[in-house]
N, C-alpha and C positions, 0 to 999 in steps of 0.2 A: 503493499500500499504506500509506504513512504517513497519507494522508487517511482511510482506513478506521480506522486505530488512533485518530486524533484524534476522529473522529465517535464511535467506541465509547467513548472516555474521556469525551466530552462527554455522551453519553447516560447513562452510568453516574452522573456527577455530578448530572445533572438528576434521575435516579431517586432518588438519595440525598437530594437537596434536597426532593423531593416527599414522600418517606417521612418526613422530619423535620417538614415542615409538617403532614402528616396527623397525626402523633403529637402535635404541639402543639395542633392543633384538637381532637383527642380529649380531651386533658387539660383543655383550657379548657371544652369541652362538659360533661365530667363534673363540674367545679367549679361550673358554672352550675346543673347540676341537682341539686347536693347541697342537700338541704333540712334539713340539721342546724341547730340553733339558732345555731351560729356563722357560718352562711353566709346572710345576709339576702338576697343577690342570688339565690340558688337559691330562696328562699321567694317572692321577687317573680316570678321567671320561672314558677314553678309556678302562682302565683295568676293571672298573665296567661294562662297556657295554659288554665286552668280557665274563665277568663272568655271567652276565644276560643271554646272548645268550646260554651259556652252561648249565645254570640252567633250562632255558626253553626247551632245547633239552632233558635233563634228565628227566623232568617232562613228556613230550610227550612220550618218549620212555618207562618210567615206566608205563604210562597209557596203552600203547599198550600191554606191557608184562602182566599187570594185567588183561586186557580184554582177552588175549589169555589163561591165566591160568584158568580164569572162564569158558571159553569155554571147555577147557580140563576137568575141574571139573564136569561140566554138563554131558559131555560125559561119565565120569566114573560113574556118578550117574545113567545114563540111562542104563548101561549095569550091574549095580548092584555091583559095586566095591566101 
C-alpha cells in the first residue's frame, strides 16, 4: 500500500514538473515570436522563418523543373534526338 502511495506522489511531482516546463517553453516561445521593435530576437526568428519558407519553395520548384526536364529528355531520346 505504501508503495502505491509513493508511486502516486512521484507521478504527481513528475506531472507538476512537466507542467512547469511546458509553461516555461510556452513563455520562451512567445518571447521569441514577439516581433515588436524592442525584441530583435523575435525579428530575427521571423526573418529566418520567412527565408526557410522561401528556400523550401525554391527546392520544391526546382525539383518539379528537374522532373519535367528529365521527362523532356526521355522524350527526345525516344524520337532519336
